[in-house]
N, C-alpha and C positions, 0 to 999 in steps of 0.2 A: 835717574837717581833719585836719591833718595832725599828727603828734604831735609836731616842734619846732614846729606850731604853737598847741599846748594854750595855752589859755589859763584860769584857775579865778578859780573865786573867793574871795575870803579873806574870811569869816564868822565875827560872834563866839560868843559860847555865847547870848544874845537871837535871833541870826540878821538880823543886823546887818549891809549887806555897808560894807567896810571896805576894799573894792579889789580890783587883778586882779593877777591873778601871772601870768606869760608864764614856763613852764617850758624851762629853759633845758637843765636837763641830773639827773639822777638815780645817782647815785655810790651803795651802799648802801641808807642809809634816807637819804639826803642829797638833796635836791631843792635847786639853788640857782634862783635869774628874777631875770628888774625882777617890779619892782610897780610897777602906775600908783594911785591915792591912789583911794578912792570917798568919796560923799560920808561916810560916817558916821568918817574920817578921821583928821577935829581932833577925833574923842569919843580916841584916845588919840596922837594924832601926836606929843604930848609927854614921854610916857614911850619913846615910841621913843627919842628927838631923844637927853634922860637917859639913855640903857640907850647909847646911841654916843659920849660925853662921856664917859662914869666908863669905858668898855670904852678910849677913847685916852689916859686916864689912869691906867689898871689901877686903878683903886681896885674891887681884886675883893668887900670884901667888897657895899657898893653893887651892882656890878652880879649879887651872886647874890640878891640885895634885889631890884631892879628886874625882875627871870626870874621872882621869883616874879609880881610883880604882870602882867607879860603874861603867867604861866603861869592867873592866874586869871579874864583873860578868856574864855577857853577856845574859843580861835580852831579852825578847821575848814577847810580846803577842801576849796570841794562840785567837783562836777564840773556841769554844768545841761543836755550832755551824757549825760550816763550818770544823772541821777536822786542823785550818788552823794556821801559825804559822807568823809572823812577826818577824824579829830583827830590835828593835830600838835605840834609841840615844840620845843621852841629854837628860837624862832621870831625869825628876827631881821629889820630895815627900816632899814632905814639912806637917809642925806639924799638920794645917787644914784642913791636907786631901787632899788639894792640891793637881795633877797630870799634870805633862808633859811629852813630847816624844814628837820625831820627829822622820820619818817611815824613812826606808831607801826603796830601791826600791827592796829588795831582799825578797820575798814571798814565804813560804813553808806551803807545806801542806803533810799534814799526813797520809798514806794511809798503811794500818795497819801495823797502826809504823814504816817504813819503808818512811822520809821525798820525795819528789819531790816538784819542779821545780809549781810555779800554776799562775796566769795571777792575777795577783794584782787589777783587775778592779772588780773582784768575789768578794774580802774581805774586800775592796775602798768602795762597795758602803753601803754597811750595814756598815760605820761610818758617821755620821750627817755634813755635809757641812755647 
């Protein structure tokens, strides 16, 4: 798979598949792409819709509250190809399918179901810069 075709799973803290993200670019730690809802997106869809509405009307205190709720989901990107999870924050999913997030420096590799630290460069190399 070429880097420009990199598709990752978006999972929550309970390891539920929220959807898939096709990565378009990464600049510094900002990742952008297109989001395709998964079977569990319905559990969080209203939260992201409310976030988008608050952003549109510039209700900043509401945006902050909703951002905290989104952060509490513990969202991560998962690469089945590399068996790696990467913690993310500032996750935004828009109604038009737009997606963005920021990467933490915390990369975790799953080996036999157990999480282990891994070098960020292994995962990041697969994301178009």
